[in-house]
TORVEXBA-769531 format. One line per 3 residues: number of its first residue (from 1); their letters; for each residue x, y, z of N, C-alpha, C, O, CB. Coordinates in steps of 0.2 Angstrom, whole numbers, plus 5000, padded with zeros to 4 digits. Glycine has a CB too. Example, Ala and Ser with C-alpha at 12.3 -4.5 7.8 and 13.67 -1.06 7.14 Angstrom:
# TORVEXBA-769531
1	AS	5066:4972:5039:5062:4978:5039:5066:4984:5039:5071:4983:5042:5057:4978:5045  5064:4989:5035:5068:4995:5036:5064:5000:5039:5067:5006:5040:5070:4997:5029
***
This chain:
# TORVEXBA-769531
1	MIS	5082:5018:4998:5078:5025:4995:5070:5023:4995:5065:5027:4996:5081:5027:4986  5069:5015:4993:5061:5015:4992:5059:5014:5000:5053:5016:5001:5058:5008:4988  5062:5011:5005:5061:5010:5014:5058:5018:5015:5053:5018:5018:5071:5009:5020
4	LLL	5062:5025:5012:5063:5032:5014:5055:5030:5010:5053:5028:5016:5070:5038:5011  5050:5030:5006:5046:5032:5004:5041:5027:5005:5037:5026:5001:5046:5034:4999  5042:5025:5010:5036:5019:5013:5032:5025:5018:5028:5027:5014:5040:5008:5019
7	IPF	5032:5030:5024:5029:5032:5027:5025:5036:5019:5019:5034:5018:5033:5035:5033  5028:5040:5015:5023:5045:5012:5019:5041:5008:5013:5042:5007:5026:5051:5007  5022:5036:5005:5016:5031:5003:5011:5031:5007:5006:5034:5006:5018:5024:5002
10	LVC	5012:5026:5013:5006:5025:5018:5004:5030:5019:4998:5030:5021:5006:5023:5025  5005:5036:5018:5000:5046:5019:4997:5045:5015:4991:5046:5017:5003:5054:5018  4999:5043:5006:4996:5046:5002:4990:5040:5003:4985:5043:5005:5001:5048:4996
13	VAL	4990:5034:5002:4984:5029:5006:4980:5032:5008:4974:5033:5006:4986:5024:5011  4982:5036:5014:4976:5038:5019:4972:5044:5016:4966:5045:5015:4980:5041:5026  4978:5048:5015:4972:5055:5010:4969:5053:5003:4965:5056:5000:4979:5064:5007
16	VLI	4971:5047:5001:4966:5045:4994:4958:5043:4998:4953:5046:4997:4970:5037:4988  4960:5040:5001:4953:5036:5004:4948:5039:5007:4942:5038:5007:4955:5031:5009  4952:5045:5013:4947:5049:5015:4942:5056:5010:4936:5057:5009:4951:5053:5021
19	HVH	4949:5058:5009:4948:5066:4999:4945:5064:4995:4940:5067:4992:4956:5068:4993  4947:5057:4992:4942:5054:4985:4933:5057:4990:4929:5061:4989:4944:5041:4982  4932:5051:4996:4927:5051:4998:4921:5058:5000:4915:5058:5001:4927:5047:5001
22	FGV	4927:5063:4999:4924:5071:5002:4924:5076:4993:4922:5082:4993:4931:5075:5009  4927:5072:4989:4927:5075:4983:4920:5072:4979:4916:5076:4979:4934:5073:4980  4920:5066:4977:4914:5065:4973:4907:5070:4976:4903:5073:4973:4913:5057:4972
25	KVL	4908:5070:4984:4902:5074:4988:4901:5082:4985:4897:5086:4982:4903:5073:4998  4911:5082:4987:4909:5091:4983:4908:5092:4979:4907:5098:4979:4911:5096:4982  4909:5089:4972:4909:5090:4967:4900:5086:4964:4898:5087:4958:4916:5087:4965
28	ARG	4896:5082:4969:4891:5084:4969:4886:5089:4972:4880:5091:4971:4889:5080:4969  4890:5090:4976:4886:5099:4979:4886:5105:4978:4884:5110:4980:4886:5101:4985  4892:5103:4971:4893:5110:4966:4898:5116:4974:4896:5122:4976:4881:5113:4961
31	ILF	4903:5112:4975:4907:5119:4977:4914:5113:4978:4916:5109:4982:4902:5124:4987  4915:5116:4970:4924:5114:4969:4930:5117:4974:4934:5113:4977:4928:5118:4961  4928:5123:4975:4934:5125:4978:4933:5126:4987:4937:5130:4990:4936:5130:4975
34	IDL	4927:5121:4988:4930:5123:4996:4934:5119:4998:4935:5119:5004:4925:5124:5002  4939:5114:4994:4943:5112:4999:4949:5114:5000:4953:5112:5003:4944:5107:4999  4950:5123:4995:4956:5125:4993:4953:5132:5000:4957:5133:5004:4957:5125:4983
37	AIA	4949:5135:5000:4950:5138:5007:4946:5135:5012:4944:5140:5016:4948:5146:5007  4944:5130:5015:4946:5128:5021:4955:5126:5022:4959:5129:5026:4941:5122:5022  4956:5123:5018:4965:5121:5019:4968:5128:5019:4973:5129:5023:4969:5116:5011
40	QWA	4967:5133:5016:4971:5138:5017:4969:5142:5024:4972:5147:5026:4971:5141:5011  4962:5139:5027:4964:5143:5035:4967:5138:5039:4970:5140:5044:4956:5147:5040  4967:5133:5038:4969:5127:5041:4976:5131:5043:4979:5132:5048:4968:5119:5035
43	GLG	4979:5133:5036:4986:5136:5033:4987:5142:5038:4992:5144:5041:4986:5138:5024  4984:5143:5037:4985:5151:5041:4985:5147:5050:4990:5146:5053:4975:5157:5040  4980:5145:5051:4981:5143:5059:4989:5138:5060:4992:5139:5065:4973:5137:5062
46	YLL	4992:5134:5055:4997:5133:5056:5003:5138:5057:5007:5138:5062:4998:5129:5053  5004:5142:5052:5007:5149:5052:5008:5151:5061:5012:5150:5066:5001:5154:5048  5000:5155:5059:5002:5160:5068:5003:5156:5072:5007:5158:5077:4996:5166:5072
49	GHF	5001:5148:5073:5004:5145:5079:5013:5145:5079:5017:5146:5084:5001:5136:5078  5014:5143:5074:5020:5143:5075:5023:5150:5073:5029:5149:5073:5023:5138:5071  5021:5156:5072:5022:5162:5076:5021:5163:5084:5026:5166:5086:5017:5165:5074
52	WQI	5016:5160:5089:5015:5160:5092:5019:5157:5099:5018:5156:5105:5012:5161:5091  5024:5152:5090:5027:5144:5096:5026:5141:5100:5029:5140:5105:5031:5143:5100  5020:5139:5099:5018:5134:5098:5019:5126:5099:5017:5123:5094:5017:5135:5095
55	ENA	5021:5124:5104:5027:5115:5100:5021:5108:5104:5021:5102:5103:5041:5114:5107  5019:5110:5105:5016:5105:5108:5006:5104:5101:5001:5107:5100:5015:5107:5118  5008:5098:5098:5007:5095:5093:5001:5096:5094:4999:5100:5090:5011:5089:5091
58	ALL	4995:5093:5097:4988:5093:5098:4986:5100:5099:4980:5100:5099:4987:5088:5104  4989:5106:5100:4984:5111:5103:4986:5117:5097:4982:5122:5095:4986:5115:5114  4995:5114:5093:4992:5118:5087:4988:5116:5081:4987:5120:5077:4997:5120:5084
61	YGI	4985:5108:5082:4980:5106:5079:4974:5110:5081:4971:5114:5078:4979:5100:5079  4974:5108:5087:4968:5114:5089:4965:5121:5087:4960:5123:5086:4969:5117:5095  4973:5124:5084:4972:5131:5083:4970:5131:5077:4965:5134:5076:4979:5135:5085
64	SFG	4972:5127:5070:4973:5126:5066:4965:5122:5064:4964:5120:5059:4978:5123:5067  4962:5120:5069:4956:5117:5064:4949:5124:5068:4944:5125:5065:4953:5106:5066  4952:5127:5073:4947:5130:5074:4946:5136:5067:4941:5137:5064:4948:5133:5080
67	FTL	4952:5140:5067:4954:5142:5060:4948:5141:5053:4946:5144:5049:4961:5136:5059  4948:5133:5054:4943:5132:5046:4937:5133:5050:4934:5129:5048:4943:5124:5041  4934:5136:5055:4928:5134:5059:4924:5141:5055:4918:5141:5052:4929:5134:5069
70	VPA	4929:5148:5055:4929:5153:5051:4924:5150:5044:4918:5149:5046:4937:5157:5050  4926:5148:5038:4921:5145:5033:4917:5142:5036:4912:5144:5037:4923:5141:5029  4920:5136:5040:4913:5135:5038:4906:5137:5042:4900:5135:5040:4914:5130:5037
73	LLL	4907:5140:5049:4902:5144:5050:4898:5147:5044:4893:5146:5041:4904:5149:5054  4902:5151:5043:4900:5155:5035:4897:5154:5031:4892:5157:5028:4903:5157:5032  4899:5149:5029:4897:5145:5024:4892:5143:5024:4887:5143:5020:4901:5140:5023
76	TGI	4891:5139:5030:4883:5137:5033:4877:5141:5031:4872:5140:5028:4882:5138:5040  4881:5147:5035:4875:5155:5036:4875:5154:5029:4871:5149:5028:4877:5163:5039  4878:5157:5021:4877:5161:5017:4872:5156:5013:4868:5157:5009:4883:5164:5014
79	RSL	4874:5148:5016:4871:5142:5011:4862:5142:5010:4858:5139:5007:4874:5133:5014  4859:5147:5016:4852:5145:5016:4850:5152:5014:4846:5153:5009:4849:5143:5024  4855:5157:5018:4851:5163:5015:4851:5166:5005:4848:5169:5001:4855:5171:5021
82	QPQ	4857:5162:5004:4860:5161:4996:4862:5156:4993:4868:5155:4990:4865:5164:4996  4856:5152:4993:4855:5144:4989:4860:5143:4983:4862:5138:4980:4847:5143:4985  4862:5149:4982:4864:5145:4969:4870:5148:4972:4872:5153:4975:4860:5151:4956
85	TNY	4871:5139:4970:4878:5139:4968:4885:5144:4965:4891:5144:4966:4877:5135:4965  4880:5148:4963:4886:5152:4959:4889:5158:4964:4895:5160:4964:4882:5156:4951  4885:5158:4968:4884:5162:4972:4892:5159:4979:4897:5162:4980:4876:5161:4975
88	LEA	4890:5155:4980:4892:5151:4988:4902:5150:4982:4906:5152:4985:4884:5140:4991  4902:5147:4977:4906:5147:4973:4911:5153:4978:4914:5152:4983:4903:5148:4966  4910:5160:4974:4910:5167:4974:4913:5167:4980:4919:5168:4980:4903:5171:4973
91	VIG	4912:5166:4985:4911:5168:4993:4916:5161:4994:4920:5163:4998:4902:5168:4998  4916:5155:4991:4919:5152:4993:4930:5157:4991:4935:5159:4994:4915:5143:4989  4928:5156:4985:4934:5160:4983:4938:5166:4984:4943:5167:4981:4934:5160:4981
94	VLY	4932:5172:4989:4935:5174:4997:4937:5176:5000:4939:5182:5000:4937:5174:4999  4935:5169:5004:4938:5165:5008:4945:5164:5009:4949:5165:5013:4935:5160:5008  4945:5161:5002:4953:5158:5002:4957:5164:5000:4961:5166:5004:4956:5150:4996
97	IVA	4956:5170:4995:4962:5174:4995:4965:5178:5002:4970:5179:5005:4961:5179:4989  4956:5179:5005:4956:5182:5014:4961:5178:5014:4966:5180:5013:4949:5182:5021  4961:5171:5016:4966:5169:5020:4974:5168:5017:4980:5167:5019:4962:5162:5022
100	AAT	4971:5168:5011:4981:5167:5005:4985:5173:5009:4989:5173:5014:4979:5170:4991  4981:5179:5005:4984:5186:5010:4986:5186:5015:4992:5186:5015:4979:5191:5012  4981:5185:5021:4983:5185:5026:4989:5181:5030:4992:5183:5035:4979:5185:5027
103	ATV	4989:5178:5028:4996:5172:5026:5001:5175:5024:5006:5175:5028:4994:5166:5019  5000:5181:5017:5007:5179:5015:5009:5188:5019:5016:5189:5020:5007:5177:5005  5006:5192:5022:5003:5197:5027:5009:5195:5035:5014:5199:5037:4992:5195:5028
106	VVS	5006:5189:5038:5008:5187:5045:5018:5183:5042:5022:5183:5046:5000:5179:5050  5019:5182:5037:5024:5179:5037:5028:5186:5036:5033:5187:5040:5025:5174:5030  5025:5194:5032:5030:5199:5029:5031:5201:5035:5037:5201:5036:5028:5204:5023
109	ITG	5026:5204:5041:5028:5207:5046:5028:5203:5051:5027:5205:5056:5024:5212:5047  5029:5198:5051:5031:5194:5058:5042:5191:5055:5046:5189:5060:5023:5185:5058  5043:5191:5048:5049:5188:5050:5049:5182:5049:5055:5179:5049:5051:5190:5055
112	MEF	5045:5180:5049:5045:5172:5049:5048:5169:5041:5049:5172:5035:5035:5169:5050  5049:5165:5041:5055:5163:5037:5050:5159:5032:5045:5156:5033:5062:5158:5041  5055:5160:5023:5048:5159:5020:5045:5152:5017:5040:5151:5013:5047:5163:5015
115	HHL	5052:5147:5019:5050:5139:5022:5044:5140:5023:5041:5137:5019:5052:5136:5029  5041:5144:5027:5035:5138:5034:5028:5144:5025:5022:5142:5026:5034:5144:5050  5028:5147:5021:5023:5149:5020:5026:5142:5011:5022:5141:5007:5021:5160:5020
118	ENM	5030:5140:5010:5032:5135:5008:5029:5130:5008:5026:5127:5004:5035:5135:5009  5031:5127:5016:5028:5122:5017:5020:5120:5020:5019:5115:5022:5031:5120:5021  5016:5125:5020:5009:5126:5019:5007:5123:5011:5002:5119:5010:5007:5136:5021
121	LVG	5009:5125:5008:5007:5123:5000:5009:5115:5000:5005:5111:4998:5013:5129:4993  5017:5115:5001:5018:5109:5000:5020:5102:5005:5022:5096:5003:5021:5111:4996  5019:5105:5013:5020:5097:5016:5025:5098:5018:5029:5102:5016:5019:5090:5011
124	HLL	5027:5093:5023:5032:5088:5022:5029:5082:5021:5027:5079:5026:5038:5088:5027  5028:5079:5017:5026:5072:5015:5031:5067:5014:5030:5061:5015:5023:5072:5008  5041:5071:5012:5045:5065:5015:5047:5063:5023:5050:5059:5025:5051:5066:5011
127	FVT	5042:5069:5027:5047:5071:5033:5042:5068:5040:5043:5068:5046:5050:5081:5033  5034:5065:5034:5030:5064:5041:5032:5057:5044:5034:5053:5040:5021:5065:5041  5032:5057:5051:5033:5054:5058:5030:5048:5058:5024:5048:5055:5032:5058:5064
130	PSE	5031:5041:5061:5025:5036:5061:5017:5040:5064:5011:5039:5064:5027:5029:5067  5022:5044:5068:5015:5046:5074:5011:5049:5070:5006:5046:5069:5016:5051:5080  5012:5056:5067:5009:5059:5063:5005:5055:5060:4999:5056:5061:5012:5062:5061
133	LLA	5007:5050:5052:5002:5044:5050:4996:5043:5055:4991:5046:5054:5006:5036:5049  4998:5038:5061:4995:5036:5065:4988:5039:5068:4983:5036:5068:4998:5036:5068  4993:5046:5070:4986:5051:5073:4981:5055:5067:4975:5056:5068:4988:5058:5078
136	ATA	4985:5057:5061:4980:5061:5053:4977:5053:5054:4971:5054:5056:4985:5065:5042  4979:5044:5053:4974:5039:5052:4969:5040:5057:4963:5042:5055:4977:5032:5053  4972:5040:5063:4963:5040:5069:4958:5045:5064:4954:5043:5060:4965:5046:5080
139	IYA	4959:5052:5065:4958:5056:5065:4950:5057:5055:4945:5061:5054:4967:5058:5067  4954:5053:5052:4951:5051:5045:4944:5044:5048:4938:5043:5048:4960:5047:5039  4950:5041:5051:4945:5035:5053:4939:5037:5055:4933:5035:5053:4948:5031:5057
142	LVG	4938:5041:5060:4933:5043:5067:4929:5047:5060:4923:5045:5059:4937:5049:5076  4931:5051:5056:4928:5055:5049:4924:5052:5050:4920:5052:5054:4930:5056:5042  4923:5046:5042:4923:5041:5040:4919:5041:5044:4915:5046:5044:4929:5037:5039
145	AIH	4918:5037:5049:4915:5033:5055:4907:5035:5057:4901:5033:5056:4920:5034:5063  4909:5042:5058:4903:5049:5057:4900:5048:5050:4895:5044:5050:4909:5059:5056  4902:5051:5046:4900:5048:5040:4895:5042:5039:4889:5043:5037:4905:5046:5038
148	YWA	4899:5036:5041:4894:5032:5036:4889:5034:5040:4885:5037:5037:4895:5023:5035  4887:5034:5046:4883:5034:5056:4876:5038:5052:4870:5037:5052:4891:5042:5066  4878:5046:5046:4875:5050:5047:4875:5051:5037:4874:5056:5033:4879:5056:5053
151	RKW	4877:5045:5036:4874:5046:5026:4868:5047:5025:4868:5051:5021:4874:5040:5020  4861:5045:5026:4856:5044:5026:4855:5054:5023:4854:5057:5018:4853:5040:5033  4856:5056:5033:4856:5064:5032:4860:5067:5028:4858:5072:5025:4858:5067:5037
154	LCT	4865:5064:5028:4871:5070:5024:4870:5070:5017:4872:5074:5013:4881:5067:5024  4865:5065:5015:4865:5065:5007:4859:5070:5003:4859:5073:4998:4863:5057:5005  4854:5067:5009:4847:5071:5008:4845:5076:5012:4841:5080:5010:4842:5066:5008
157	SQS	4848:5077:5018:4846:5086:5022:4846:5088:5016:4848:5086:5010:4852:5091:5028  4844:5097:5019:4848:5103:5017:4846:5107:5021:4844:5113:5019:4848:5105:5011  4847:5104:5027:4849:5108:5035:4855:5112:5034:4860:5113:5030:4851:5103:5041
160	KGA	4851:5116:5042:4859:5117:5044:4862:5114:5046:4868:5113:5044:4861:5121:5048  4858:5110:5051:4864:5105:5053:4867:5100:5047:4873:5101:5046:4861:5100:5059  4866:5097:5044:4869:5095:5039:4875:5095:5036:4880:5092:5036:4865:5097:5035
163	DLL	4873:5101:5034:4878:5108:5033:4885:5107:5034:4890:5105:5031:4876:5114:5037  4884:5113:5041:4888:5111:5047:4889:5106:5048:4895:5106:5046:4887:5113:5053  4887:5096:5049:4893:5092:5051:4897:5091:5046:4903:5089:5047:4892:5086:5053
166	FYV	4895:5093:5037:4898:5090:5032:4905:5095:5032:4911:5094:5029:4892:5090:5024  4904:5100:5034:4911:5107:5036:4913:5107:5039:4915:5113:5039:4911:5113:5036  4915:5104:5045:4915:5103:5051:4922:5098:5051:4928:5099:5052:4907:5101:5055
169	TFG	4917:5093:5048:4921:5086:5047:4926:5087:5042:4932:5085:5043:4916:5081:5044  4924:5091:5037:4931:5091:5032:4935:5097:5033:4939:5099:5029:4928:5090:5024  4933:5100:5040:4938:5105:5043:4942:5101:5049:4946:5104:5052:4934:5113:5045
172	LVV	4941:5097:5049:4944:5090:5054:4950:5087:5047:4955:5090:5045:4935:5081:5057  4948:5083:5046:4948:5082:5039:4955:5087:5036:4961:5086:5036:4940:5084:5036  4954:5089:5034:4960:5097:5031:4964:5098:5036:4969:5095:5035:4958:5105:5029
175	TSS	4964:5101:5040:4969:5103:5047:4974:5097:5046:4979:5099:5045:4963:5104:5056  4973:5091:5046:4978:5086:5049:4981:5086:5040:4987:5087:5038:4973:5078:5053  4977:5084:5036:4981:5084:5030:4984:5090:5027:4987:5089:5022:4977:5083:5025
178	VKL	4984:5094:5029:4988:5101:5026:4993:5100:5029:4997:5098:5026:4985:5109:5027  4994:5100:5035:5000:5099:5038:5007:5093:5034:5013:5093:5032:4998:5097:5045  5000:5086:5034:5005:5083:5031:5008:5083:5023:5013:5081:5021:5004:5077:5032
181	AGV	5003:5085:5021:5003:5085:5012:5004:5093:5009:5006:5094:5003:4993:5080:5009  5004:5096:5012:5001:5104:5008:4996:5105:5007:4992:5100:5005:5004:5105:5002  4993:5113:5006:4988:5114:5002:4985:5112:4995:4979:5112:4993:4990:5120:5002
184	LAV	4992:5110:4991:4989:5112:4982:4988:5102:4984:4983:5100:4982:4998:5116:4972  4992:5098:4988:4992:5090:4986:4984:5088:4989:4981:5083:4986:4999:5085:4990  4983:5093:4997:4975:5091:4997:4968:5091:4992:4964:5087:4991:4973:5095:5002
187	FSF	4970:5099:4989:4966:5099:4984:4970:5092:4978:4970:5086:4980:4965:5108:4980  4971:5092:4975:4973:5088:4971:4969:5083:4973:4964:5082:4969:4980:5087:4970  4970:5078:4978:4966:5072:4979:4960:5074:4983:4957:5070:4987:4970:5067:4984
190	LVL	4959:5078:4982:4951:5081:4985:4949:5079:4978:4946:5075:4977:4948:5090:4990  4952:5083:4974:4948:5084:4966:4948:5081:4959:4943:5081:4956:4950:5088:4964  4954:5079:4957:4956:5076:4951:4955:5068:4953:4951:5066:4948:4965:5079:4950
193	PAL	4956:5063:4957:4953:5058:4956:4945:5060:4952:4943:5062:4946:4952:5054:4963  4941:5060:4959:4934:5063:4955:4934:5064:4950:4935:5060:4945:4931:5068:4958  4935:5071:4950:4934:5072:4944:4937:5069:4937:4934:5069:4931:4935:5077:4946
196	IML	4944:5066:4938:4944:5060:4932:4937:5054:4929:4936:5052:4924:4949:5055:4935  4933:5053:4937:4929:5047:4934:4922:5051:4934:4916:5047:4934:4930:5039:4940  4922:5059:4933:4914:5059:4935:4912:5059:4926:4906:5058:4925:4912:5069:4942
199	PFS	4917:5060:4919:4912:5060:4916:4912:5053:4912:4912:5054:4906:4911:5066:4913  4912:5045:4915:4913:5040:4916:4909:5036:4920:4910:5030:4920:4918:5041:4917  4904:5039:4925:4901:5032:4929:4897:5042:4932:4900:5047:4935:4909:5024:4936
202	ASQ	4891:5041:4931:4886:5046:4935:4886:5043:4944:4885:5047:4948:4877:5045:4930  4888:5037:4946:4886:5033:4950:4893:5035:4957:4898:5033:4957:4886:5025:4945  4889:5038:4961:4894:5042:4967:4899:5033:4970:4905:5034:4971:4885:5046:4977
205	SRQ	4897:5027:4971:4899:5022:4973:4905:5021:4967:4911:5020:4970:4893:5017:4973  4904:5021:4962:4908:5021:4956:4915:5023:4954:4920:5021:4952:4906:5023:4953  4910:5032:4956:4915:5035:4955:4918:5035:4960:4923:5035:4958:4914:5041:4954
208	LRG	4920:5034:4968:4921:5031:4974:4929:5027:4973:4935:5027:4974:4914:5027:4977  4923:5023:4971:4931:5017:4969:4933:5016:4963:4938:5014:4962:4931:5008:4970  4931:5018:4959:4938:5023:4954:4943:5026:4954:4949:5024:4953:4936:5028:4951
211	GWI	4938:5035:4960:4942:5039:4962:4949:5035:4966:4955:5037:4966:4936:5043:4965  4946:5030:4968:4952:5028:4975:4957:5024:4970:4964:5025:4971:4948:5020:4981  4954:5019:4965:4961:5015:4963:4966:5022:4958:4972:5023:4958:4958:5007:4957
214	IGI	4962:5025:4953:4968:5032:4954:4973:5033:4957:4978:5030:4956:4966:5038:4958  4972:5037:4963:4975:5041:4966:4979:5037:4972:4983:5040:4976:4971:5045:4968  4976:5030:4971:4984:5026:4976:4987:5027:4969:4992:5031:4969:4983:5015:4981
217	FAS	4987:5024:4962:4993:5020:4957:4995:5030:4954:5000:5031:4951:4987:5010:4949  4991:5035:4955:4996:5041:4952:5000:5040:4960:5006:5038:4959:4992:5052:4949  4997:5041:4968:5005:5039:4971:5008:5035:4969:5014:5037:4968:5005:5037:4977
220	IAG	5007:5029:4968:5016:5027:4969:5018:5028:4962:5024:5029:4962:5018:5017:4972  5016:5028:4956:5018:5035:4950:5022:5040:4952:5029:5041:4951:5011:5039:4949  5018:5044:4955:5022:5049:4957:5029:5050:4962:5034:5054:4961:5018:5053:4959
223	LAV	5027:5042:4967:5033:5044:4971:5038:5040:4967:5044:5042:4968:5033:5043:4978  5037:5037:4965:5045:5032:4957:5046:5036:4954:5052:5035:4951:5042:5025:4950  5043:5042:4952:5048:5046:4949:5051:5054:4952:5055:5058:4949:5044:5047:4943
226	SIY	5047:5054:4960:5053:5056:4965:5059:5055:4965:5064:5059:4966:5052:5055:4971  5060:5050:4965:5063:5043:4967:5073:5044:4963:5079:5044:4965:5057:5034:4962  5068:5046:4956:5075:5048:4949:5077:5053:4948:5081:5054:4944:5075:5047:4942
229	SDI	5072:5059:4954:5071:5068:4952:5073:5072:4958:5076:5072:4963:5064:5070:4949  5071:5075:4956:5074:5082:4960:5066:5084:4963:5064:5086:4968:5078:5090:4954  5063:5082:4959:5056:5082:4960:5055:5082:4970:5059:5081:4974:5052:5074:4956
232	PPG	5048:5086:4971:5049:5084:4980:5044:5078:4978:5041:5077:4973:5046:5091:4988  5043:5075:4982:5035:5069:4983:5028:5072:4981:5024:5071:4976:5033:5067:4993  5030:5077:4985:5021:5079:4983:5019:5081:4976:5014:5078:4973:5019:5086:4987
235	VSV	5023:5088:4973:5022:5090:4969:5023:5083:4963:5022:5084:4957:5026:5096:4970  5025:5078:4964:5029:5073:4959:5020:5071:4959:5016:5072:4955:5039:5066:4961  5018:5068:4964:5012:5063:4965:5006:5069:4961:5002:5066:4957:5011:5060:4976
238	ILA	5005:5076:4962:5003:5080:4959:5001:5080:4954:4995:5079:4952:5006:5083:4960  5009:5081:4951:5009:5080:4942:5006:5074:4939:5003:5074:4933:5017:5079:4940  5008:5067:4944:5004:5065:4941:4996:5061:4939:4994:5057:4935:5006:5064:4941
241	LAG	4995:5064:4945:4986:5066:4945:4983:5068:4940:4978:5065:4937:4985:5071:4948  4985:5075:4939:4986:5080:4933:4987:5077:4927:4983:5077:4923:4993:5085:4934  4992:5074:4926:4995:5070:4920:4987:5063:4919:4984:5062:4913:5004:5066:4923
244	IWI	4985:5059:4924:4978:5057:4923:4972:5059:4921:4966:5057:4920:4977:5054:4926  4975:5065:4923:4968:5069:4920:4967:5069:4913:4963:5067:4909:4967:5077:4922  4973:5071:4913:4974:5073:4905:4972:5070:4901:4967:5072:4897:4980:5073:4902
247	GSM	4975:5063:4901:4972:5055:4898:4965:5054:4897:4962:5052:4892:4974:5049:4901  4962:5055:4906:4956:5053:4905:4953:5058:4900:4949:5055:4896:4952:5053:4912  4954:5063:4898:4951:5069:4896:4952:5068:4887:4948:5069:4882:4955:5076:4901
250	GIW	4956:5067:4887:4956:5061:4879:4954:5057:4879:4951:5057:4874:4962:5058:4877  4953:5051:4882:4950:5046:4879:4943:5048:4880:4938:5048:4876:4952:5040:4882  4943:5050:4885:4934:5054:4884:4932:5057:4879:4927:5056:4876:4931:5060:4887
253	IVR	4937:5061:4876:4933:5066:4868:4933:5063:4864:4929:5065:4860:4935:5072:4864  4937:5058:4861:4939:5053:4859:4933:5047:4859:4931:5045:4854:4946:5051:4862  4929:5044:4865:4922:5042:4867:4919:5045:4862:4918:5043:4856:4920:5045:4874
256	RSS	4917:5053:4866:4911:5053:4862:4911:5055:4856:4905:5056:4854:4907:5056:4865  4917:5057:4851:4917:5058:4844:4915:5052:4839:4911:5052:4834:4923:5060:4843  4919:5047:4844:4916:5040:4843:4911:5038:4841:4910:5035:4836:4916:5038:4846
259	DRA	4905:5041:4847:4897:5038:4849:4895:5043:4845:4891:5041:4841:4894:5039:4858  4898:5048:4844:4893:5052:4839:4893:5052:4832:4888:5053:4828:4894:5058:4840  4900:5050:4830:4898:5046:4823:4893:5042:4821:4889:5043:4817:4901:5042:4822
262	LNN	4895:5035:4827:4891:5030:4824:4883:5032:4825:4878:5030:4823:4893:5023:4828  4884:5037:4830:4873:5040:4831:4872:5044:4824:4866:5045:4822:4870:5050:4839  4876:5045:4819:4875:5049:4816:4879:5050:4811:4883:5055:4811:4875:5052:4819
265	PDA	4879:5045:4805:4883:5042:4804:4883:5046:4794:4887:5045:4789:4881:5032:4807  4880:5049:4794:4880:5052:4787:4884:5060:4787:4887:5063:4783:4870:5053:4784  4881:5060:4796:4886:5070:4799:4893:5069:4795:4897:5073:4795:4891:5071:4811
***
């Protein structure tokens, strides 16, 4: 059983390394739900590709990535016209709803089986092949190299070009990740490790390193639980991340209360 989970664990490690990087940036930009929106559009692309009976993996990936360009281009344009974070978050929510509703309609009217929709949400982590892992890792490494090369521009520029590069490379990553782990796990890997670290450090580099450790630990714990239960590996990893987040919030609240008590001994 442990050997069966080796590939899923390596997939989780790859997802953690790239998605925590994006998660730290997403939290800093104030666009928390961008992953859900772009991942949902990627999933919609995969659904339509299966409906069109496309079996070539590269072509299927290309179609799915093409769908992620819809929110990428729209959000790039809107950010300059309406720079307010709340407005952008609202548009991101609408994009997610439209893609999710369209995916449901596609499944309903085309006669596709429900497992296609389920696979879009939870992926097929347990059945990822070595070739799929290698392909995803190559994409993640390429995106990581691009972000390292353009790190100063991405961090300091407010231009449309910087936004578009961020969204397009994000789409490249998410398109691959959704196929492996599903929309829910992708969102969890993106948000939860960075969110857990946020109250404890304002440094993005510390958030990144801490998020990597948390994500890998949660992957080990979640996969271990899945061995002895009927919970799918992807779902158990999500629950492990959620459990760590709840625990971290408890620690943070206790620490804040202690600090206030020390600063106000007469209160």
